[in-house]
N, C-alpha and C positions, 0 to 999 in steps of 0.2 A: 501571360494570363489575359491581357487585354485583347490580343489577337484571337484567342479561343473564344473569349466572351463575345466579341463582335461578329465572329464568322461561323461559329458552330451552329448546326441546323436546329438543335433543340435549345431554345432560349432558357427553359427552366433548368436544364442540366448544366448550362454554361453560365448561370448567374454568377456574378463576380464574388459574392459572399460565399457561395457554395464552392467555387473553385479555390478560394483562399483557404477555407477550412480543410478541404481535401488535401491541398498542397502542404499545409502545416502538419496534418496527420502523417502524411507520407514522409516528410523531412525528419520529423522527430522520431518516428517509429523505425526509420532506416538507420538510426545511429547505433543502436544495440538492441538486444532482445529484451532489455529491461525498461526502455524508455517508451513513454506513451503520452500523446497529447490529450489532455483532458478538456472537454467542453466545460463551460462555466458551471452548468448544473452538476456534472460529474465531479468537478473540482470541489464544489461546495459539500457534496456528500462525502468525499474523501477527507476533507478537512474536519467534518463533523465526527467521522470515525476516529480521528486522531485526538480529539478533545475528550476529556473525561478521565475516569479513574480506571486503572488496571488492577485487578485483584489477584491475590495469591495467598499463600499460607505463611509467607514471611520467613523463608529460609534461603540460604545460599548452599548450593550443592557443588561438590567437586568429586573428581574421580581419583580413587586411590587403589592401586593394584587391581585395576579393572572393575572396581565396585563403586557405586554411588554412595557418597558419605555426606551427611549434613555437616557443613563447615560452620555455619552460624545461624542462629535463630533470632529474629528480631523481636524485641520486647513488645508485648501487647498483641502479638499475632498468634494465629492458631499453631504455627510451627514451634512456638515456645512451650506449649503444653505437651506433656508426655503422651505418646501414642500407645494405644493398647494393641494395635495390629499393624505395626510398621513393616512394610515389605520393600526390600530394595533388590 
């Protein structure tokens, strides 16, 4: 990187911090189709998305003979109450 930084014709394009970020992106993203290097701002946003509550109706569903069947309803959740129009 130092060689490119010192000798490339466009000094802005070959700034050391830019070369390092681009190299990190390339290295991590070449590992597999699921890996991605996140910049600090993107990582903060990603972490914010992971924090918080995930809602649902409070049921566990399993498949029996090719049909979805409610296996368990958690107390105090909507899934515990009888449904008037249950469709599976």
